[in-house]
N, C-alpha and C positions, 0 to 999 in steps of 0.2 A: 516551532521549537528549532533552536540552532543545532547545527551539525555537531558542534563540540559537546553539547548536552546530550545529544544521542549517542555519541561515542562513550561518554561516561556511563550511560545506561547499558550500552553493549557490553561493557566490561563486567557489569554486575550480572546480566542475564541476556545473553545473545539470542536466546530462543524465545524471548518475549515477543508475542505477536504484535503488540501495539508499537514496539520499537520499529519493527519492519514496516508497519503501516505508516507511521509518521515520517520515517525516512523516505518513503515514496512520495509523500506530500512535499517534503522539503526538496527532494531531488527534482521533481517536476517543476518546482518554482525556480530552480536554477537551470532549467532547460537541459537536464541530463535524463532524457527519456529512457535510455536503456537501463540505467540504474534504478529509475522509478518503477519500471516494469518488473525488474528483478526483485525489488523490495516488496512490491504489492504482491506478487506471486508467492514470495516467501511467507508473508503474513497470512495469506489464504492457505498455504500448505500447513502452517502451524495451527490455524484455526479456521477450518472450512465450515464455519457456522454462519447462519443468516445474519447475526448481529454485526459482524465485521463487514460484510458485504453491504448491508443497509447503511452502515456509517460511511462507507466509501461513496455510496450513491448520494447521500445527504451533503457530504463535503463537496461533491462535484456540482451540486446546485449553487454553491457559493464561491467556488474557485475555478475560474474559466480553464486554466491550464490543467487542473485536475480533471475537469470534465472531458477534456481532450484525451487524457490518459485513459479514462474509463472506456473510451471507444477503440482503444488500441486492441487489435485482434490477438496480440500476444498475451493478454491478460487471461489467466486461468480462473475465471469466476466459479466459485464453488457450486452455484446453482446450475451451471451448465455442465459441470463434471458429474454431478449427482444424477441429472436427467439422462445421461448416456447409458 
């Protein structure tokens, strides 16, 4: 998804979890890791459900840069937060 399309969606609903999630995918493909971490954490904050985390892990299997992102220690995985 292109950034300009994400920006249109943001105007409609900035708290939409999938917006933040796909922004993270887009940012990591542009090598903007800090933005990707921030967006993925925002998605998990909006939706700390296994569905979103499982989707992230599946996408990581297909996108090498996203797989690297999932290894970033700054990612606040819902499953780790719940276990604390």
